[in-house]
N, C-alpha and C positions, 0 to 999 in steps of 0.2 A: 394701546395696546387693544388689538381688537380681540375679542371673544367669538368663538366659532358655535355654533348651535348644538354641539355637542358639550362643549364645556360648557353653554347655558343648562343643557338637559342634566349635567353630571351634578350639576350645583342645586338645581332642583330636588332633585331626587333624595342626594345629600340631606337638604333642609327638611324635605319630607319626613326620612328616616329619621334624624335628630326629635321633630316635633313629635312623630307619632310614638317613639319608644320613649321620650320624656315624661309622654301623656300614662306609658302603661306604667314605665317607672315610679313616677310620683302616688300611683294609685297601687304601688304593692309596696309597704312601709318595711315589710319584713325583710327583702330581699331586696331592698332601695340601694342599697351602696353596690353590688353585684351587678343588676343590670344598669345602672348609670355608669361603670366603671367598662362594662360591655359596649355602651353606647360611643364612648369616648372613643377607645380604642377603634372600632370602628370608623369613626369620624375621624381620629388619626389615620389611619390607613390613606382614607381619600385623600386627605391633605398632603400628606407624602407622593402621593403615587400622581397628583395632581397641582402643585403646587411648588414655588423654590420660596426659599426663606432669608431673607435679608439677614447679613450675621457681619458690620462691617466695625463694629467698636472692640478694642483690646478687651482683653478678660477681667483687668482690674478695672475697667471704665464700669463695664456693663452691671459686674458685683456692686462696687461703692454707689453708681446713681441708679439702681437697682432695688438696694435698700430703701436707697433716700425718697425715690417715686412711690416705692410700696409705703412706706410712711406717712406720705402726704396722701396719698391714697386713702388712707385709713383715716387720718386725720378730717379731712373732708366727710368722711361717711361718721365720723364721730360726732361730729359738728351738726350735721343734719339730725341724726338722733336725738344729742342734746336740745336742739332746737324745736324740735317737730312738737312736744307739747306747749310752745308759746305761741304757735298759731293751729290749733286744736286738733293737731293729726295724731292721733292716737296708734302709735307702733309698738308699742310695751307687748301688749298681749299677744298681738299675729308674731313677732320674733318670739317669743316666751315657747308659743305653741309649733312655729317652723323648728326651732332648735330640739325642741321635745320630740319632735319625729325624724330630723333629717341630719343634723349635728354629728361631728364624728363624735366616737363615742370611746373608741379606745386605739392604741398604736397601730393595727390597720388599718382602720379607716384614715391615718394621718398619710402611712407609707400612701395607699393609693392616691391620695390627694395631692401630695408631692411629686411622685415620679409617675405618674399617669397622668390622672383627670385635668391638675393645671396644665403641665407641658401639651396634653391632648386639646384643650381648650383654646388656648393661644394659637397652635399651628393650626387649628380649623378656621378659626373665627378669623383672627388678624390676619395669618400666613394665607389662607385658603379663599375665605368667604370674602374679605373685603379687599383682598387683591383682584379677585374676578369683578367683584362692583365697580371697581375703579375703569374698568374697560367699559364699563356702561352709563357711568355717571360721574360727576366732577369729585374729587379726592374726599373733599371735606363731605361732600353727600353720604359717599358711600362707608364712611368711618360714620355715620349718625345712622344711617340704613341697619349696618352692621351692630351698631349699639343694641338697634330697635329691636334687632332679632335675637340677639342672645339674650336680652332680658325676656322678651317674650317667651322664651323657651320655658321659663319658671311659670306659666299660667296655669298649667295643671296645677301647680302646689299652691294653688290660691292666695302667693305671699307676695302681696301688693308691694309691700316696703323693701323685701327681695329685691324685686323685680326695678323697682326706683332705682336702687343701690346698683344692683346690674348693668342697669343702663347709663349711670353718671360714672361709673370706672372704666366704661367698656368705651366711652367717648375720648375721656384721658386716656386710654392705654392705645386705643386706636391713633389717636394723632402722636403720642409720645411716639410711636412704631414708625410712621410715615417720617417725622421727625429726624430722629436717631438712626432708623434701618438696621435695627438690631433686635432680634427675635431672644437670643438670651437674656436681652436687657428687660423686656417686655415677661419673661416668665418668671426670672427673678423677682420683679415688680410684683407680681400675681402671687407669687409665693410668699412674700414678709408682708404682704395685705392680708393673705388668709390666715398666716401664722399669729398676727396681731389680732386679728378680728375672731377668731375661736378660741387659740390659744395664751397668748401673752396678756391683751386684754380686752379681753369681750365685752360686748355692749352690756348684758347681763351675765 
C-alpha cells in the first residue's frame, strides 16, 4: 500500500494533536477525564474518516477470544508487577500516585472508558496509525513503532511503569490485529484488560 503525501501529513497532524492535547490533559487533573475523552473523540473521527477496519471474525469468536486475550494481557502485566521488586524496580509508589490522580473514580468514568476511550484508542492506534505505517515499513516494525508512539503519549504523566505496560500490551494487540484481522476482537481484548486492571483485580 502506497502512502500519499496527504496521508502522511494527516498522520503527522493527528499524532501532533494527540501528543499536544495529552500534554495539556495530564497537566489539568481536575478536568482530565473530559479533556482525555475529547482528545479520543477527535482521534476517533480522524480514524473513521481516513481508515478502513478489519472485521473478519464471527461474533462468538471475537467475544470468546477477546475475553481470553484480555485475560492473558492482564496476566502478563500482573506478572511483571509481581516480579518488579525482585529486579529492584520500584513500581508500587508510581502506580499509587498515578491511580490517585487519574484512575476511574465512578461509574461515569467507566462508561467513558468502555464506550468511547477504549474504542477510540484502538481505532486510532491499531486501525489508523498502524495501518498507515505499514505502507512505509514492514508490518512487524509498524506494530512496534505504533506501540512505542501509543506508550509515549503517557510521557507527560511521568508514569514510566504505565508507559512500559502500554508498550507491552500494544505490541501484543498490534500483532493480534494483524493475525486475526478483527477490530472487534481487539476492542473486547482491551475492554477485558481494563476491567481486570482497574475493577476486578487491581494491582493495588
